[in-house]
LOZA-405537 format. One record per residue: residue in three letters; x, y, z of N, C-alpha, C, CB in turn. Coordinates in steps of 0.05 Angstrom, whole numbers, padded with zeros to 5 digits. Glycine has a CB too. Example, Ala and Ser with C-alpha at 12.3 -4.5 7.8 and 13.67 -1.06 7.14 Angstrom:
BEGIN
{'ALA' {00264 -00114 00156} {00246 -00090 00156} {00264 -00066 00156} {00226 -00089 00181}}
{'SER' {00257 -00045 00142} {00273 -00021 00143} {00258 00001 00157} {00282 -00012 00114}}
END
This chain:
BEGIN
{'UNK' {-01609 -02484 -03428} {-01613 -02477 -03400} {-01641 -02463 -03397} {-01591 -02458 -03390}}
{'UNK' {-01651 -02451 -03418} {-01676 -02436 -03416} {-01700 -02454 -03413} {-01680 -02419 -03440}}
{'UNK' {-01697 -02480 -03419} {-01720 -02498 -03417} {-01721 -02513 -03390} {-01720 -02518 -03439}}
{'UNK' {-01701 -02510 -03373} {-01701 -02524 -03348} {-01697 -02505 -03325} {-01679 -02546 -03348}}
{'UNK' {-01700 -02515 -03301} {-01696 -02500 -03277} {-01666 -02500 -03271} {-01713 -02511 -03253}}
{'UNK' {-01655 -02478 -03262} {-01627 -02476 -03256} {-01624 -02472 -03226} {-01613 -02454 -03272}}
{'UNK' {-01603 -02483 -03215} {-01597 -02480 -03186} {-01570 -02466 -03183} {-01597 -02507 -03172}}
{'UNK' {-01570 -02446 -03165} {-01545 -02432 -03159} {-01548 -02423 -03130} {-01540 -02408 -03178}}
{'UNK' {-01526 -02425 -03115} {-01527 -02418 -03087} {-01549 -02433 -03073} {-01531 -02388 -03083}}
{'UNK' {-01565 -02419 -03058} {-01588 -02432 -03045} {-01614 -02427 -03060} {-01591 -02421 -03016}}
{'UNK' {-01612 -02421 -03086} {-01635 -02414 -03102} {-01640 -02434 -03125} {-01631 -02386 -03113}}
{'UNK' {-01665 -02436 -03132} {-01674 -02450 -03156} {-01689 -02429 -03173} {-01692 -02476 -03150}}
{'UNK' {-01683 -02427 -03198} {-01695 -02406 -03215} {-01705 -02419 -03241} {-01675 -02384 -03222}}
{'UNK' {-01730 -02413 -03248} {-01742 -02422 -03273} {-01742 -02398 -03292} {-01771 -02433 -03268}}
{'UNK' {-01724 -02397 -03311} {-01722 -02374 -03329} {-01747 -02370 -03347} {-01698 -02377 -03347}}
{'UNK' {-01762 -02392 -03352} {-01785 -02389 -03370} {-01808 -02375 -03355} {-01794 -02416 -03379}}
{'UNK' {-01811 -02379 -03329} {-01833 -02366 -03314} {-01823 -02343 -03297} {-01847 -02387 -03297}}
{'UNK' {-01797 -02342 -03292} {-01786 -02321 -03275} {-01789 -02327 -03246} {-01799 -02295 -03281}}
{'UNK' {-01795 -02352 -03239} {-01799 -02360 -03211} {-01773 -02365 -03198} {-01817 -02385 -03210}}
{'UNK' {-01768 -02352 -03175} {-01744 -02355 -03160} {-01751 -02365 -03132} {-01728 -02328 -03158}}
{'UNK' {-01737 -02386 -03124} {-01742 -02398 -03098} {-01715 -02399 -03082} {-01754 -02427 -03100}}
{'UNK' {-01717 -02391 -03057} {-01693 -02393 -03039} {-01699 -02414 -03018} {-01687 -02365 -03026}}
{'UNK' {-01683 -02435 -03018} {-01687 -02458 -02999} {-01716 -02468 -03001} {-01681 -02449 -02970}}
{'UNK' {-01727 -02469 -03025} {-01754 -02480 -03030} {-01776 -02460 -03026} {-01758 -02502 -03011}}
{'UNK' {-01771 -02436 -03014} {-01791 -02416 -03010} {-01790 -02395 -03032} {-01788 -02403 -02982}}
{'UNK' {-01813 -02386 -03042} {-01813 -02367 -03064} {-01801 -02340 -03055} {-01841 -02362 -03074}}
{'UNK' {-01786 -02328 -03073} {-01775 -02301 -03069} {-01789 -02283 -03089} {-01744 -02300 -03073}}
{'UNK' {-01795 -02259 -03081} {-01809 -02240 -03098} {-01790 -02228 -03119} {-01823 -02217 -03082}}
{'UNK' {-01797 -02231 -03144} {-01781 -02220 -03166} {-01800 -02211 -03188} {-01761 -02242 -03177}}
{'UNK' {-01799 -02185 -03195} {-01816 -02174 -03215} {-01807 -02184 -03243} {-01816 -02144 -03214}}
{'UNK' {-01823 -02178 -03263} {-01818 -02188 -03290} {-01792 -02180 -03302} {-01841 -02180 -03308}}
{'UNK' {-01786 -02153 -03302} {-01761 -02144 -03315} {-01736 -02155 -03300} {-01760 -02114 -03316}}
{'UNK' {-01735 -02153 -03274} {-01712 -02165 -03260} {-01710 -02195 -03265} {-01714 -02160 -03230}}
{'UNK' {-01732 -02209 -03267} {-01731 -02238 -03273} {-01719 -02243 -03301} {-01759 -02250 -03271}}
{'UNK' {-01726 -02226 -03320} {-01715 -02229 -03347} {-01685 -02223 -03347} {-01730 -02210 -03367}}
{'UNK' {-01677 -02202 -03331} {-01649 -02196 -03329} {-01633 -02218 -03316} {-01645 -02170 -03314}}
{'UNK' {-01645 -02230 -03295} {-01631 -02252 -03281} {-01628 -02276 -03301} {-01647 -02261 -03256}}
{'UNK' {-01649 -02281 -03316} {-01648 -02303 -03336} {-01625 -02298 -03356} {-01675 -02306 -03351}}
{'UNK' {-01622 -02273 -03365} {-01601 -02266 -03384} {-01573 -02269 -03371} {-01605 -02237 -03393}}
{'UNK' {-01570 -02260 -03347} {-01545 -02262 -03333} {-01537 -02291 -03327} {-01545 -02247 -03307}}
{'UNK' {-01557 -02307 -03319} {-01552 -02335 -03314} {-01545 -02350 -03339} {-01576 -02348 -03300}}
{'UNK' {-01559 -02343 -03361} {-01553 -02356 -03387} {-01525 -02351 -03396} {-01573 -02345 -03409}}
{'UNK' {-01514 -02328 -03389} {-01486 -02320 -03396} {-01468 -02320 -03371} {-01486 -02293 -03410}}
{'UNK' {-01472 -02340 -03354} {-01457 -02341 -03329} {-01427 -02340 -03334} {-01464 -02366 -03313}}
{'UNK' {-01413 -02324 -03319} {-01384 -02322 -03322} {-01375 -02301 -03343} {-01372 -02348 -03329}}
{'UNK' {-01394 -02292 -03359} {-01387 -02272 -03380} {-01398 -02245 -03372} {-01399 -02281 -03407}}
{'UNK' {-01385 -02224 -03381} {-01395 -02197 -03376} {-01417 -02191 -03396} {-01372 -02175 -03378}}
{'UNK' {-01440 -02183 -03386} {-01463 -02175 -03403} {-01464 -02145 -03403} {-01490 -02189 -03394}}
{'UNK' {-01460 -02133 -03426} {-01459 -02103 -03427} {-01487 -02091 -03423} {-01448 -02094 -03454}}
{'UNK' {-01486 -02066 -03414} {-01512 -02052 -03410} {-01527 -02049 -03436} {-01506 -02024 -03397}}
{'UNK' {-01513 -02045 -03458} {-01526 -02044 -03484} {-01540 -02070 -03491} {-01506 -02036 -03507}}
{'UNK' {-01527 -02092 -03486} {-01539 -02118 -03491} {-01564 -02123 -03473} {-01518 -02141 -03487}}
{'UNK' {-01562 -02114 -03448} {-01585 -02116 -03430} {-01608 -02099 -03441} {-01577 -02107 -03401}}
{'UNK' {-01602 -02075 -03449} {-01622 -02057 -03460} {-01636 -02070 -03484} {-01610 -02030 -03467}}
{'UNK' {-01620 -02082 -03502} {-01632 -02094 -03526} {-01648 -02119 -03520} {-01610 -02101 -03546}}
{'UNK' {-01640 -02133 -03499} {-01655 -02158 -03491} {-01680 -02151 -03476} {-01637 -02176 -03475}}
{'UNK' {-01680 -02131 -03459} {-01703 -02125 -03442} {-01722 -02105 -03454} {-01694 -02116 -03416}}
{'UNK' {-01712 -02086 -03469} {-01728 -02065 -03481} {-01722 -02062 -03511} {-01724 -02038 -03466}}
{'UNK' {-01727 -02082 -03527} {-01721 -02080 -03556} {-01742 -02061 -03569} {-01722 -02108 -03570}}
{'UNK' {-01733 -02046 -03588} {-01750 -02028 -03603} {-01765 -02008 -03586} {-01770 -02044 -03619}}
{'UNK' {-01753 -02001 -03563} {-01766 -01982 -03544} {-01745 -01961 -03537} {-01777 -01996 -03519}}
{'UNK' {-01754 -01936 -03538} {-01736 -01915 -03530} {-01742 -01909 -03500} {-01739 -01889 -03548}}
{'UNK' {-01725 -01917 -03483} {-01728 -01912 -03454} {-01701 -01904 -03443} {-01740 -01937 -03439}}
{'UNK' {-01702 -01890 -03420} {-01678 -01884 -03405} {-01672 -01910 -03389} {-01682 -01859 -03386}}
{'UNK' {-01655 -01927 -03401} {-01652 -01953 -03390} {-01631 -01955 -03368} {-01645 -01972 -03412}}
{'UNK' {-01614 -01935 -03364} {-01594 -01937 -03343} {-01606 -01940 -03316} {-01576 -01911 -03344}}
{'UNK' {-01626 -01924 -03309} {-01639 -01926 -03283} {-01656 -01951 -03281} {-01656 -01901 -03278}}
{'UNK' {-01667 -01960 -03304} {-01683 -01984 -03304} {-01665 -02009 -03298} {-01698 -01988 -03331}}
{'UNK' {-01642 -02009 -03310} {-01623 -02031 -03306} {-01614 -02030 -03276} {-01599 -02029 -03325}}
{'UNK' {-01607 -02007 -03266} {-01599 -02004 -03238} {-01621 -02015 -03220} {-01592 -01975 -03231}}
{'UNK' {-01646 -02007 -03225} {-01668 -02017 -03209} {-01670 -02047 -03210} {-01694 -02004 -03218}}
{'UNK' {-01668 -02059 -03234} {-01671 -02088 -03238} {-01649 -02102 -03223} {-01671 -02095 -03267}}
{'UNK' {-01624 -02093 -03225} {-01602 -02106 -03211} {-01605 -02104 -03181} {-01575 -02092 -03219}}
{'UNK' {-01614 -02081 -03171} {-01618 -02077 -03142} {-01640 -02096 -03133} {-01626 -02048 -03136}}
{'UNK' {-01661 -02099 -03149} {-01684 -02117 -03142} {-01674 -02146 -03141} {-01707 -02113 -03162}}
{'UNK' {-01658 -02154 -03160} {-01647 -02181 -03161} {-01630 -02186 -03136} {-01630 -02186 -03186}}
{'UNK' {-01613 -02167 -03129} {-01596 -02171 -03105} {-01612 -02173 -03080} {-01576 -02147 -03103}}
{'UNK' {-01633 -02158 -03078} {-01651 -02160 -03054} {-01664 -02187 -03053} {-01672 -02137 -03054}}
{'UNK' {-01673 -02197 -03076} {-01686 -02223 -03077} {-01667 -02246 -03071} {-01699 -02228 -03105}}
{'UNK' {-01641 -02243 -03079} {-01621 -02263 -03074} {-01612 -02264 -03045} {-01597 -02259 -03093}}
{'UNK' {-01616 -02241 -03031} {-01609 -02240 -03003} {-01579 -02246 -02998} {-01625 -02260 -02987}}
{'UNK' {-01573 -02267 -02983} {-01544 -02272 -02977} {-01528 -02280 -03002} {-01543 -02294 -02957}}
{'UNK' {-01541 -02287 -03023} {-01527 -02294 -03048} {-01525 -02271 -03067} {-01541 -02318 -03062}}
{'UNK' {-01529 -02246 -03058} {-01529 -02222 -03075} {-01502 -02219 -03089} {-01536 -02198 -03058}}
{'UNK' {-01481 -02229 -03077} {-01454 -02226 -03089} {-01451 -02242 -03115} {-01434 -02234 -03069}}
{'UNK' {-01471 -02258 -03121} {-01469 -02273 -03147} {-01472 -02254 -03171} {-01491 -02294 -03148}}
{'UNK' {-01484 -02231 -03167} {-01486 -02211 -03188} {-01463 -02191 -03184} {-01514 -02197 -03188}}
{'UNK' {-01444 -02191 -03202} {-01421 -02174 -03199} {-01422 -02151 -03219} {-01395 -02191 -03204}}
{'UNK' {-01417 -02127 -03209} {-01416 -02103 -03226} {-01388 -02101 -03237} {-01425 -02077 -03210}}
{'UNK' {-01386 -02098 -03264} {-01361 -02094 -03277} {-01361 -02065 -03286} {-01356 -02114 -03301}}
{'UNK' {-01346 -02047 -03272} {-01348 -02019 -03278} {-01344 -02012 -03308} {-01327 -02004 -03262}}
{'UNK' {-01361 -01995 -03318} {-01361 -01985 -03345} {-01364 -02007 -03366} {-01336 -01970 -03350}}
{'UNK' {-01372 -02031 -03358} {-01376 -02052 -03378} {-01404 -02065 -03375} {-01355 -02074 -03374}}
{'UNK' {-01412 -02072 -03351} {-01438 -02085 -03348} {-01439 -02102 -03323} {-01444 -02103 -03372}}
{'UNK' {-01451 -02125 -03325} {-01454 -02143 -03302} {-01446 -02171 -03309} {-01483 -02142 -03292}}
{'UNK' {-01439 -02186 -03288} {-01431 -02214 -03292} {-01443 -02231 -03270} {-01399 -02217 -03293}}
{'UNK' {-01453 -02254 -03277} {-01463 -02273 -03258} {-01439 -02292 -03252} {-01488 -02289 -03268}}
{'UNK' {-01431 -02293 -03227} {-01406 -02307 -03220} {-01411 -02334 -03206} {-01389 -02290 -03203}}
{'UNK' {-01435 -02342 -03202} {-01441 -02367 -03187} {-01440 -02391 -03206} {-01467 -02366 -03174}}
{'UNK' {-01437 -02414 -03193} {-01438 -02440 -03208} {-01468 -02446 -03213} {-01424 -02463 -03192}}
{'UNK' {-01474 -02452 -03238} {-01502 -02456 -03246} {-01505 -02486 -03253} {-01510 -02438 -03270}}
{'UNK' {-01525 -02499 -03242} {-01531 -02526 -03248} {-01559 -02528 -03259} {-01528 -02544 -03222}}
{'UNK' {-01562 -02540 -03283} {-01588 -02544 -03295} {-01601 -02568 -03283} {-01586 -02546 -03326}}
{'UNK' {-01627 -02566 -03276} {-01642 -02588 -03265} {-01666 -02594 -03284} {-01652 -02582 -03236}}
{'UNK' {-01673 -02619 -03286} {-01697 -02626 -03300} {-01720 -02620 -03282} {-01697 -02656 -03309}}
{'UNK' {-01743 -02614 -03294} {-01767 -02608 -03278} {-01774 -02630 -03259} {-01791 -02601 -03296}}
{'UNK' {-01769 -02655 -03267} {-01776 -02678 -03251} {-01759 -02679 -03225} {-01771 -02704 -03266}}
{'UNK' {-01734 -02669 -03226} {-01717 -02667 -03203} {-01728 -02649 -03182} {-01689 -02659 -03211}}
{'UNK' {-01743 -02629 -03190} {-01754 -02609 -03171} {-01781 -02619 -03161} {-01757 -02582 -03185}}
{'UNK' {-01797 -02631 -03178} {-01824 -02640 -03170} {-01824 -02665 -03152} {-01841 -02646 -03195}}
{'UNK' {-01804 -02683 -03156} {-01804 -02708 -03141} {-01801 -02703 -03110} {-01781 -02725 -03150}}
{'UNK' {-01783 -02686 -03101} {-01782 -02682 -03072} {-01808 -02671 -03060} {-01760 -02663 -03065}}
{'UNK' {-01822 -02655 -03075} {-01848 -02644 -03066} {-01868 -02666 -03063} {-01859 -02622 -03086}}
{'UNK' {-01869 -02685 -03082} {-01887 -02708 -03080} {-01880 -02726 -03057} {-01887 -02724 -03106}}
{'UNK' {-01854 -02729 -03052} {-01846 -02746 -03029} {-01854 -02733 -03003} {-01815 -02750 -03029}}
{'UNK' {-01851 -02706 -03001} {-01860 -02692 -02976} {-01890 -02695 -02972} {-01852 -02663 -02978}}
{'UNK' {-01906 -02694 -02993} {-01935 -02696 -02990} {-01942 -02724 -02981} {-01949 -02690 -03017}}
{'UNK' {-01928 -02744 -02992} {-01934 -02772 -02985} {-01926 -02777 -02956} {-01918 -02792 -03003}}
{'UNK' {-01904 -02767 -02947} {-01895 -02770 -02920} {-01915 -02756 -02901} {-01867 -02758 -02916}}
{'UNK' {-01924 -02733 -02908} {-01944 -02718 -02892} {-01970 -02734 -02889} {-01949 -02690 -02903}}
{'UNK' {-01979 -02746 -02911} {-02003 -02762 -02911} {-02000 -02786 -02893} {-02012 -02770 -02939}}
{'UNK' {-01977 -02799 -02895} {-01971 -02823 -02879} {-01970 -02815 -02849} {-01945 -02837 -02888}}
{'UNK' {-01957 -02793 -02843} {-01956 -02784 -02815} {-01983 -02778 -02804} {-01937 -02759 -02813}}
{'UNK' {-02000 -02765 -02820} {-02027 -02759 -02811} {-02043 -02784 -02806} {-02042 -02741 -02832}}
{'UNK' {-02040 -02804 -02823} {-02054 -02830 -02819} {-02044 -02843 -02794} {-02049 -02848 -02844}}
{'UNK' {-02018 -02843 -02790} {-02007 -02856 -02766} {-02016 -02842 -02740} {-01976 -02857 -02768}}
{'UNK' {-02016 -02816 -02741} {-02025 -02801 -02718} {-02055 -02807 -02712} {-02021 -02771 -02722}}
{'UNK' {-02071 -02808 -02733} {-02099 -02814 -02729} {-02103 -02841 -02717} {-02115 -02811 -02755}}
{'UNK' {-02089 -02861 -02728} {-02091 -02888 -02718} {-02081 -02890 -02689} {-02076 -02908 -02736}}
{'UNK' {-02058 -02878 -02684} {-02046 -02879 -02657} {-02064 -02866 -02637} {-02018 -02866 -02657}}
{'UNK' {-02076 -02843 -02644} {-02093 -02830 -02625} {-02118 -02846 -02620} {-02100 -02802 -02635}}
{'UNK' {-02128 -02860 -02641} {-02152 -02877 -02637} {-02147 -02900 -02619} {-02162 -02887 -02664}}
{'UNK' {-02124 -02913 -02623} {-02117 -02936 -02607} {-02110 -02928 -02578} {-02093 -02951 -02619}}
{'UNK' {-02096 -02905 -02576} {-02088 -02897 -02549} {-02112 -02887 -02533} {-02067 -02875 -02550}}
{'UNK' {-02132 -02877 -02546} {-02155 -02867 -02531} {-02174 -02890 -02524} {-02171 -02847 -02548}}
{'UNK' {-02168 -02914 -02533} {-02184 -02937 -02527} {-02210 -02939 -02543} {-02192 -02936 -02498}}
{'UNK' {-02212 -02922 -02564} {-02236 -02922 -02581} {-02236 -02947 -02598} {-02237 -02896 -02598}}
{'UNK' {-02212 -02953 -02609} {-02210 -02976 -02627} {-02199 -03000 -02612} {-02193 -02969 -02652}}
{'UNK' {-02216 -03016 -02603} {-02208 -03040 -02589} {-02212 -03063 -02608} {-02224 -03044 -02562}}
{'UNK' {-02195 -03083 -02606} {-02196 -03106 -02625} {-02223 -03119 -02624} {-02174 -03126 -02618}}
{'UNK' {-02236 -03121 -02601} {-02261 -03136 -02599} {-02285 -03120 -02610} {-02265 -03144 -02571}}
{'UNK' {-02282 -03093 -02611} {-02304 -03076 -02621} {-02305 -03078 -02651} {-02300 -03046 -02612}}
{'UNK' {-02329 -03073 -02664} {-02331 -03075 -02693} {-02311 -03057 -02708} {-02359 -03069 -02702}}
{'UNK' {-02308 -03032 -02700} {-02290 -03014 -02713} {-02261 -03023 -02708} {-02294 -02985 -02703}}
{'UNK' {-02255 -03032 -02684} {-02228 -03042 -02678} {-02222 -03066 -02694} {-02226 -03047 -02648}}
{'UNK' {-02241 -03084 -02697} {-02237 -03109 -02713} {-02230 -03102 -02742} {-02262 -03127 -02711}}
{'UNK' {-02245 -03082 -02753} {-02241 -03073 -02780} {-02212 -03062 -02783} {-02261 -03052 -02788}}
{'UNK' {-02204 -03044 -02766} {-02177 -03032 -02767} {-02156 -03054 -02763} {-02174 -03010 -02746}}
{'UNK' {-02160 -03072 -02744} {-02140 -03092 -02738} {-02137 -03111 -02763} {-02148 -03109 -02714}}
{'UNK' {-02159 -03119 -02774} {-02158 -03137 -02798} {-02143 -03123 -02821} {-02185 -03146 -02806}}
{'UNK' {-02149 -03098 -02825} {-02136 -03084 -02847} {-02106 -03079 -02842} {-02150 -03058 -02853}}
{'UNK' {-02099 -03074 -02817} {-02071 -03070 -02812} {-02055 -03096 -02811} {-02068 -03055 -02785}}
{'UNK' {-02068 -03117 -02801} {-02054 -03143 -02799} {-02054 -03157 -02827} {-02068 -03161 -02779}}
{'UNK' {-02073 -03150 -02844} {-02074 -03163 -02871} {-02077 -03141 -02892} {-02098 -03183 -02873}}
{'UNK' {-02056 -03126 -02898} {-02058 -03103 -02917} {-02066 -03112 -02945} {-02032 -03088 -02918}}
{'UNK' {-02062 -03137 -02952} {-02070 -03146 -02979} {-02100 -03145 -02983} {-02059 -03174 -02984}}
{'UNK' {-02115 -03145 -02961} {-02145 -03144 -02963} {-02156 -03115 -02963} {-02157 -03159 -02939}}
{'UNK' {-02139 -03096 -02956} {-02148 -03068 -02954} {-02141 -03052 -02979} {-02136 -03055 -02929}}
{'UNK' {-02160 -03042 -02994} {-02154 -03027 -03018} {-02139 -03001 -03012} {-02179 -03021 -03034}}
{'UNK' {-02144 -02988 -02989} {-02132 -02963 -02982} {-02102 -02967 -02977} {-02145 -02950 -02958}}
{'UNK' {-02096 -02988 -02961} {-02068 -02993 -02954} {-02053 -03004 -02979} {-02066 -03013 -02932}}
{'UNK' {-02066 -03019 -02996} {-02052 -03028 -03021} {-02043 -03005 -03038} {-02071 -03047 -03037}}
{'UNK' {-02061 -02985 -03041} {-02054 -02961 -03056} {-02030 -02946 -03043} {-02078 -02942 -03059}}
{'UNK' {-02031 -02943 -03017} {-02010 -02929 -03002} {-01984 -02944 -03005} {-02018 -02926 -02973}}
{'UNK' {-01984 -02971 -03002} {-01960 -02987 -03004} {-01949 -02985 -03032} {-01966 -03016 -02996}}
{'UNK' {-01966 -02986 -03053} {-01956 -02984 -03080} {-01944 -02957 -03086} {-01979 -02990 -03100}}
{'UNK' {-01955 -02936 -03074} {-01943 -02909 -03077} {-01915 -02909 -03064} {-01961 -02887 -03065}}
{'UNK' {-01913 -02920 -03041} {-01887 -02921 -03027} {-01866 -02936 -03043} {-01890 -02933 -02999}}
{'UNK' {-01874 -02958 -03055} {-01855 -02974 -03071} {-01847 -02959 -03096} {-01867 -03001 -03079}}
{'UNK' {-01865 -02943 -03107} {-01858 -02928 -03132} {-01838 -02906 -03125} {-01884 -02916 -03144}}
{'UNK' {-01839 -02895 -03101} {-01821 -02873 -03094} {-01795 -02885 -03087} {-01832 -02856 -03071}}
END
């Protein structure tokens, strides 16, 4: 699970970088809380003791870790927002992550982003063409209009449209 992105509730979390996203938007999570969240998600459904948290987050360090753990848990709950209940406090034992965790390959996360960018580019192109035609600037008989008309009517002759069409077929 540590090598892939995990999804739980409305969040996607990358344990290797500590990046947390809620509905695709980044959520602020500091380094120690991110490491604690990664530990809790890795042991989802199990109680993780405060001693185990201390050894995982602050090995070979003498610190007052009770308040540090409390701060990290509070910070995670704030970052999770409406999904804060996924972190459960088990009195006198530790904490448990109670949500369903789904591991995603990095490609599953990157592909929708590429599709959105392609759709945005296509929409921008269509708006530009539509505004040009509707303004009467590109008329079929004018040189620029003839160029646009030939390329739209015969996309096999236009290198720009061929690339765009091949990208659409690949997606």
